[in-house]
C-alpha positions in Angstrom: -9.8 -23.6 -35.3 -11.7 -22.1 -32.3 -12.7 -18.3 -32.6 -10.9 -16.2 -29.5 -12.9 -13.6 -28.7 -11.1 -10.4 -27.9 -11.8 -6.9 -26.3 -9.4 -4.1 -27.1 -8.7 -1.1 -24.9 -6.6 1.8 -24.7 -3.9 1.4 -21.9 -2.1 4.7 -22.4 -3.1 5.6 -18.7 -2.3 2.2 -17.2 1.2 2.0 -17.2 1.9 2.3 -13.4 -0.6 -0.7 -12.6 1.1 -3.2 -15.3 4.8 -1.7 -14.3 4.5 -4.0 -11.2 4.0 -7.4 -12.6 7.6 -8.0 -13.9 9.6 -9.2 -17.0 6.6 -9.4 -19.5 5.6 -5.6 -19.3 5.9 -3.9 -22.7 8.3 -0.6 -22.4 6.1 1.8 -24.2 3.9 4.5 -22.7 1.5 4.4 -25.2 1.1 0.9 -26.7 -2.5 -0.7 -27.2 -3.2 -3.9 -24.9 -6.1 -6.3 -25.7 -8.1 -8.0 -23.1 -9.2 -11.7 -23.7 -11.6 -12.6 -20.9 -13.4 -15.5 -22.7 -11.4 -18.5 -21.4 -13.4 -21.6 -21.2 -12.9 -22.1 -17.2 -14.7 -24.2 -14.4 -15.1 -23.2 -10.7 -16.2 -26.0 -8.2 -16.5 -26.3 -4.4 -14.8 -29.1 -2.8 -15.5 -30.3 0.6 -13.0 -31.3 3.0 -13.5 -34.6 5.0 -10.5 -34.2 7.0 -7.2 -32.1 7.2 -3.9 -32.8 8.8 -3.5 -30.8 11.6 -0.4 -31.9 13.4 2.9 -29.9 12.8 0.8 -26.6 12.2 2.4 -23.3 12.7 -0.2 -22.4 15.5 -3.1 -24.2 17.5 -6.3 -22.9 18.6 -8.8 -23.7 21.4 -12.4 -22.3 21.6 -15.4 -21.5 19.3 -15.6 -19.7 16.4 -19.2 -18.4 15.3 -19.5 -17.6 12.0 -23.3 -16.0 11.0 -23.0 -18.1 7.6 -21.4 -21.4 8.4 -22.2 -21.6 12.0 -19.9 -22.6 14.8 -16.6 -24.4 14.9 -15.3 -25.9 18.0 -11.2 -26.4 18.3 -9.8 -28.8 20.9 -6.3 -30.1 21.0 -4.1 -32.9 22.3 -0.5 -32.5 23.2 2.4 -34.4 24.6 4.8 -33.3 27.3 8.3 -33.4 27.7 10.8 -33.5 30.6 13.4 -30.3 30.3 16.0 -32.2 32.1 16.4 -36.0 32.3 16.7 -38.3 35.3 16.1 -35.4 37.6 17.5 -35.2 41.4 14.6 -33.7 43.7 16.5 -33.7 46.7 15.1 -35.3 50.3 11.6 -35.1 50.8 10.5 -32.8 48.3 7.3 -31.0 48.8 5.5 -29.5 46.0 4.1 -26.1 46.8 2.3 -25.2 43.2 2.0 -26.3 39.7 1.7 -23.3 37.1 0.7 -24.3 33.4 1.6 -20.8 31.2 0.8 -20.9 27.6 1.5 -17.4 25.9 -1.1 -16.0 23.6 0.2 -14.2 20.3 0.2 -10.7 21.2 2.0 -7.4 20.2 3.1 -4.4 22.5 1.2 -1.3 21.9 2.7 1.1 24.7 5.5 1.0 27.2 7.0 2.8 29.9 9.2 2.8 32.9 6.3 1.0 34.8 4.0 -0.8 32.5 3.9 -2.3 29.1 0.1 -2.7 27.3 -0.8 -5.5 24.8 -3.0 -6.2 22.0 -3.8 -10.0 21.1 -3.1 -10.5 17.5 -5.0 -14.0 17.4 -8.2 -14.3 19.2 -11.5 -14.7 17.3 -14.8 -13.3 19.2 -15.4 -11.8 22.7 -17.6 -13.7 24.8 -16.0 -17.0 27.0 -16.0 -21.0 26.8 -15.6 -23.4 29.3 -12.1 -25.1 29.0 -11.2 -28.2 30.4 -7.5 -29.6 31.0 -7.6 -33.7 31.0 -5.0 -36.2 31.2 -4.8 -38.0 27.8 -3.7 -41.7 27.5 -3.5 -41.7 23.7 0.0 -42.3 22.6 1.0 -39.7 19.7 3.4 -41.1 17.7 6.1 -39.5 15.2 6.2 -42.2 12.8 3.6 -44.5 11.0 4.3 -48.1 11.0 1.0 -48.5 8.6 3.0 -45.6 6.1 6.3 -47.2 5.5 7.3 -45.1 8.8 6.9 -42.0 7.3 6.0 -39.2 9.6 2.9 -39.8 11.6 -0.2 -37.7 10.5 -3.1 -36.9 12.7 -6.3 -35.2 11.6 -9.0 -32.6 12.4 -11.7 -35.7 12.6 -10.5 -37.4 15.4 -12.1 -35.9 18.0 -13.7 -39.1 19.5 -10.3 -40.9 19.2 -8.7 -38.8 21.6 -11.8 -38.1 23.9 -12.3 -42.1 24.4 -8.7 -41.9 26.0 -9.0 -39.4 28.5 -9.1 -39.9 32.1 -12.7 -39.2 33.8 -11.9 -36.3 35.6 -10.2 -33.1 34.3 -7.3 -31.7 36.0 -8.2 -28.4 35.8 -11.7 -26.5 34.7 -11.8 -22.7 33.6 -15.8 -22.2 33.7 -15.4 -19.0 31.6 -12.3 -18.9 29.5 -11.6 -15.6 27.9 -8.2 -14.6 26.8 -7.2 -11.1 28.2 -4.7 -8.6 27.1 -3.4 -8.0 30.5 0.5 -8.9 31.2 1.2 -11.9 33.6 3.4 -11.3 36.6 5.9 -13.9 38.0 7.9 -13.5 41.4 11.6 -14.3 40.4 14.6 -14.4 43.0 16.9 -11.2 42.1 20.6 -10.9 42.2 20.2 -9.4 45.6 18.3 -12.6 46.8 14.9 -10.7 47.1 12.0 -11.6 45.3 11.5 -9.4 42.1 7.9 -9.0 40.3 8.6 -9.8 36.6 6.2 -8.6 34.0 5.6 -10.8 31.1 3.4 -10.9 28.1 -0.2 -12.0 28.5 -1.1 -15.8 28.3 -2.9 -18.6 29.7 -2.1 -19.2 33.4 -3.6 -21.9 35.5 -3.0 -23.6 38.5 -3.2 -27.6 38.3 -3.2 -30.2 41.3 -0.1 -30.4 43.5 -0.9 -34.0 44.6 -1.2 -35.2 40.9 2.1 -33.9 39.7 3.9 -34.9 42.9 2.7 -38.6 42.4 3.5 -38.3 38.5 6.9 -36.6 38.6 8.5 -36.0 41.5 7.8 -39.6 43.1 9.0 -40.9 39.8 12.8 -39.9 40.4 15.1 -42.6 39.4 12.7 -44.4 37.4 12.9 -45.5 34.0 10.1 -43.1 33.2 12.2 -39.9 33.9 15.7 -41.5 32.0 14.3 -40.3 28.4 11.1 -38.2 26.8 10.2 -41.4 24.6 10.0 -43.3 27.9 8.0 -40.3 29.7 5.6 -39.7 26.9 4.8 -43.3 26.6 4.4 -43.1 30.6 2.7 -39.5 30.5 1.1 -39.4 27.2 -0.1 -35.7 27.3 -2.8 -33.6 27.8 -6.2 -32.7 26.4 -7.9 -29.2 26.0 -11.6 -29.3 25.9 -13.6 -26.4 24.5 -17.5 -26.3 25.3 -20.1 -23.9 24.6 -21.8 -21.6 27.5 -25.2 -21.1 26.8 -26.3 -17.8 25.2 -22.4 -17.2 24.4 -21.1 -17.0 20.8 -17.7 -17.7 22.1 -14.0 -16.9 21.2 -11.5 -18.9 19.1 -7.7 -18.3 20.7 -4.6 -19.2 19.3 -2.1 -20.3 21.7 1.7 -20.0 21.3 3.5 -23.3 21.9 6.6 -22.2 20.5 10.0 -23.0 22.4 13.2 -20.8 22.3 15.6 -23.6 21.9 19.0 -21.6 22.6 17.5 -19.8 25.8 14.7 -21.7 27.4 13.0 -19.5 29.7 9.9 -19.9 32.1 8.4 -16.8 31.4 8.6 -16.8 27.8 8.1 -20.4 26.7 5.2 -22.6 27.0 5.6 -24.9 30.1 4.1 -26.4 33.1 6.4 -25.4 36.2 6.6 -27.5 39.6 7.4 -25.4 42.1 8.6 -27.2 45.1 10.8 -27.0 48.3 13.5 -29.8 49.2 16.5 -30.5 51.1 19.7 -31.0 49.2 22.2 -31.3 52.0 22.8 -27.9 52.9 19.3 -26.9 54.0 15.6 -26.4 52.8 15.8 -24.7 49.4 13.2 -23.6 46.8 13.5 -25.2 43.4 11.5 -25.7 40.5 11.2 -28.3 37.6 9.7 -27.6 34.2 7.9 -29.7 31.6 7.8 -28.9 28.0 5.1 -29.0 25.6 6.0 -31.9 23.3 6.8 -31.9 19.5 3.1 -33.7 18.4 0.6 -31.5 19.1 -2.9 -31.9 17.1 -6.0 -29.8 16.8 -9.3 -31.5 16.1 -12.4 -29.6 14.6 -15.9 -29.8 15.1 -18.4 -28.0 12.6 -22.1 -27.2 13.6 -22.8 -27.5 9.8 -20.9 -29.8 7.7 -23.1 -29.3 4.8 -21.7 -27.6 1.7 -24.4 -26.3 -0.6 -24.4 -27.5 -4.2 -25.3 -24.6 -6.1 -22.6 -22.2 -8.3 -21.2 -20.2 -5.5 -17.9 -21.2 -4.3 -17.8 -22.0 -0.7 -14.2 -21.4 0.8 -14.1 -21.9 4.7 -10.8 -22.6 6.7 -10.3 -25.8 9.0 -12.1 -28.8 8.2 -14.4 -26.6 5.6 -14.2 -26.5 2.0 -12.1 -25.3 -1.0 -12.4 -24.0 -4.6 -10.9 -25.8 -7.5 -10.7 -23.5 -10.8 -9.5 -24.8 -14.1 -8.5 -22.0 -16.0 -8.4 -23.6 -19.4 -10.7 -26.5 -20.1 -10.8 -26.3 -23.9 -8.1 -27.4 -25.3 -8.7 -26.4 -28.9 -9.1 -22.7 -27.8 -6.1 -22.9 -26.0 -4.3 -24.4 -28.8 -5.4 -21.2 -30.8 -4.1 -18.9 -28.1 -0.8 -20.8 -28.4 -0.3 -20.1 -31.7 -0.8 -16.4 -31.7 2.3 -16.2 -29.5 0.6 -13.5 -27.4 3.0 -11.5 -24.7 0.9 -11.8 -21.5 1.4 -8.4 -19.8 -0.9 -9.6 -16.7 -3.4 -12.2 -16.0 -5.6 -12.3 -13.1 -8.8 -13.8 -11.5 -11.2 -11.8 -9.7 -13.4 -13.5 -6.8 -16.6 -11.3 -5.6 -17.9 -11.7 -2.6 -21.5 -13.0 -2.6 -22.7 -10.1 -0.2 -26.2 -11.6 -0.4 -24.8 -14.6 1.8 -22.0 -13.0 3.5 -23.1 -9.7 4.8 -20.8 -9.3 7.7 -17.7 -7.9 6.0 -15.7 -8.0 9.6 -16.2 -11.9 9.7 -14.5 -12.4 6.1 -10.7 -13.5 5.7 -8.4 -11.1 4.8 -6.8 -12.9 2.0 -7.1 -15.9 -0.3 -4.5 -18.6 -1.2 -3.9 -20.1 -4.5 -1.6 -23.3 -5.5 -0.8 -25.6 -8.0 -3.1 -29.0 -7.5 -1.3 -31.6 -9.6 2.1 -30.3 -8.3 1.5 -29.8 -4.7 3.1 -26.1 -4.9 2.9 -22.5 -4.7 2.9 -20.4 -8.4 5.7 -18.8 -10.0 3.9 -15.4 -9.2 4.3 -16.3 -5.1 8.0 -16.8 -5.8 8.3 -13.6 -7.8 6.0 -11.2 -5.7 8.4 -8.0 -5.0 6.2 -7.2 -2.1 7.3 -10.5 -0.1 7.6 -9.5 3.6 8.8 -11.8 6.1 8.2 -9.6 9.1 4.5 -8.7 8.3 2.2 -11.1 6.6 -0.6 -8.7 6.2 1.5 -6.3 4.2 3.1 -9.3 2.2 2.4 -10.5 -1.6 -0.2 -7.9 -2.2 0.8 -8.2 -6.3 -0.1 -11.9 -6.3 -2.6 -12.3 -3.7 -4.3 -8.7 -3.1 -6.2 -8.5 0.1 -10.0 -8.2 0.4 -11.1 -4.7 -1.4 -13.8 -2.7 -2.3 -14.8 -1.4 -5.6 -16.5 2.3 -6.0 -20.0 0.3 -6.2 -19.5 -0.9 -2.5 -18.6 -4.6 -4.3 -16.1 -6.9 -2.3 -13.6 -8.5 -4.2 -10.2 -10.6 -4.1 -7.9 -10.3 -6.7 -5.6 -12.8 -7.8 -2.5 -12.2 -10.2 -1.5 -15.3 -12.1 0.9 -13.4 -14.8 3.9 -15.8 -14.8 1.5 -19.0 -14.5 -0.6 -18.3 -17.3 2.6 -17.2 -19.4 3.7 -20.6 -18.7 0.7 -22.0 -20.0 0.4 -20.2 -22.9 4.3 -20.0 -24.0 6.0 -22.8 -22.5 3.1 -25.5 -23.0 2.7 -26.0 -19.4 -0.4 -28.4 -18.8 -1.0 -27.6 -15.1 -4.4 -25.5 -15.4 -6.1 -26.7 -12.0 -5.5 -24.5 -9.3 -7.1 -24.8 -5.4 -8.2 -21.4 -4.1 -8.4 -21.1 0.3 -8.9 -18.9 2.9 -5.5 -18.2 4.5 -4.4 -17.0 8.1 -1.2 -16.0 7.0 -0.1 -16.0 3.1 4.2 -16.3 4.1 3.3 -20.1 5.0 3.3 -21.7 2.1 4.0 -25.4 3.0 1.0 -27.9 2.5 -0.3 -30.7 4.8 -2.5 -33.8 3.9 -6.0 -33.5 3.2 -9.3 -36.0 2.1 -11.6 -34.3 -0.4 -15.1 -35.4 -0.6 -15.5 -37.4 -4.0 -11.6 -36.4 -5.3 -8.8 -38.4 -4.9 -6.9 -36.3 -7.1 -6.4 -33.3 -4.4 -4.4 -34.8 -1.6 -2.7 -31.8 -0.2 -3.9 -28.0 0.9 -2.0 -25.3 2.5 -1.6 -25.2 6.3 -2.5 -21.7 6.2 -5.9 -22.6 5.2 -6.1 -25.6 8.0 -5.3 -22.9 10.8 -7.8 -20.1 9.5 -11.0 -20.2 11.2 -13.1 -17.8 8.4 -14.8 -18.5 5.3 -16.7 -16.6 2.7 -18.9 -17.5 0.0 -17.9 -16.1 -3.6 -19.7 -16.0 -6.9 -18.3 -18.3 -9.8 -18.6 -18.6 -13.3 -22.5 -18.7 -13.3 -23.2 -15.3 -11.3 -26.2 -14.2 -12.1 -24.9 -10.6 -12.4 -22.4 -10.8 -15.6 -19.8 -8.2 -14.2 -19.2 -10.5 -11.1 -18.5 -13.5 -13.1 -15.5 -15.3 -12.2 -13.1 -14.9 -15.3 -9.4 -15.5 -16.6 -8.8 -11.8 -17.4 -5.3 -11.8 -19.9 -4.0 -8.5 -20.9 -1.8 -8.9 -23.9 0.1 -7.6 -26.8 0.5 -9.3 -30.0 4.1 -9.5 -31.6 4.7 -7.4 -34.7 
């Protein structure tokens, strides 16, 4: 039988810390808990060759400049959809203007009778990029005929595929695009027939070419192209948002809110392209609008300045088409059998990942949270579901027991602590064999769905949490071979033995 090394500590003062773990707590103010931290574990970095980037919860354009990993560029391609099928544009319609409006993610910070101020929630960086909008000629499918007609997956590494199918000239160019927290304003006819100025949340608002949309939309009244969205999306296949760096600028990375309010479509609240025109409907000249929504198919593509992942003992964890860590918490079967035979009551189990601060010197560039999942079953852990701090309305404050935010100890060392009590208890006491865990950065711990991924030299990992795909950030963590013993990655198990 393998020998299990054990350290013993008195935990008379630790009841408060342990009491939040759940059902495995010993109800005794003066029990002795033991610490086992000699589990044979492995931790390695896995490079992501590509990740699925459609059906995300949010999409980005821009450039993220990381002091360690370099620059990451995000472009996107999107379908458009008709708000109203088979539209009637009246007699001799004339297009007055075409406005593309896509909200940023923002929060109200102050409000009074005359003014509302906002802060932007999802912009990284503070210098401009060049943003160009092109007509795309690539057809975005909803199902994949080459995969038994399952939902179509598109990937982060398909930049060339989309850019080889663009019209030569852009529809619009913003030479210096930088998201602003200023409100956006609209002119809207009030109930008294007079025009009112309406303030809306900050957004990307851009004038597009009148003649293009008159020819593409207005002049096609009564044609099959405007009878259904499937016809339209084959005819007008979408738009491509291309980001380019400005010399001498680090750029900014901006998330755009393409969400739609299905029950109450609003020109102001929803992302859309609105054609303003005047026409004759038989009762004189009237002003009218026709709106194009952004379609259900949107794809981000990513380009990394540096795609190399070092092969040393550090763990390189980076969002998007980056890299992840794989941790196997019990690699010695004989040792695990020895532990199981002792029938431990697991009070707490955790992994503590220390940041390599020689590599990651700017704490402001680090992700606030990490996310962990079961690689084999492609699911979240039981500890995630049991975490009593879950908060659907505030991801930053959510699941802080299982996925504790980045913290700093009394010596200035930054670390992430991931609690795995229920997971480890199932391995020890319920003979679970799922000991391989994936560790990624996260943009939002409340987003737990997984999407497809291709991992270099490892066909056993086929999905990663979509929240990691969204995140532009990265970090470098110490693994199991850290030169400083105190910063080595270990599985710490606090347990009591049966009487």
